C-alpha positions in Angstrom: -37.1 28.6 -28.4 -37.1 31.2 -25.6 -37.4 34.3 -27.8 -41.0 34.9 -29.1 -40.4 37.5 -31.8 -37.5 38.6 -34.0 -34.7 36.6 -32.3 -36.1 33.1 -32.5 -34.7 32.3 -35.9 -31.1 33.2 -34.9 -31.6 31.5 -31.6 -32.6 28.3 -33.4 -29.5 28.5 -35.7 -27.2 29.1 -32.8 -28.6 26.2 -30.7 -28.4 23.9 -33.7 -24.7 24.9 -34.3 -23.9 24.3 -30.6 -25.5 20.9 -30.8 -23.4 20.0 -33.8 -26.4 19.7 -36.1 -25.9 20.1 -39.9 -28.0 22.8 -41.5 -28.8 23.7 -45.1 -30.7 26.4 -46.8 -33.6 25.6 -49.0 -34.8 28.2 -51.5 -38.5 29.1 -51.5 -40.7 31.2 -53.7 -42.6 34.1 -52.2 -45.6 36.0 -53.4 -45.6 39.7 -53.5 -46.4 41.2 -50.1 -49.7 42.9 -49.6 -49.4 45.9 -47.5 -46.3 47.3 -45.6 -43.9 45.3 -43.5 -44.0 46.2 -39.8 -40.2 45.6 -39.7 -38.7 46.7 -42.9 -41.4 49.4 -43.5 -40.1 51.7 -40.7 -36.8 52.8 -39.3 -38.0 52.0 -35.8 -38.9 48.5 -37.0 -35.5 47.9 -38.7 -33.5 49.1 -35.6 -35.8 47.2 -33.2 -35.5 43.9 -35.1 -31.7 44.4 -35.6 -31.2 45.1 -31.9 -33.2 42.1 -30.9 -31.3 39.8 -33.3 -27.9 41.1 -32.2 -28.9 40.8 -28.5 -29.9 37.2 -29.1 -26.5 36.4 -30.8 -24.7 38.0 -27.8 -26.8 36.1 -25.3 -26.3 32.7 -26.8 -23.0 32.7 -28.6 
């Protein structure tokens, strides 16, 4: 993956789709978070991550 932060997951999904790979979702259990998220805990984090993800989609799709 080229992206090193928020866009890498969508980059991986786009590249897999372009390669014709089959994907599936697997449910996982999470423990309650300790502390505050750097992304969803702030407006700046939400918009920053959202922008990065949308930019990655634009760049690869």
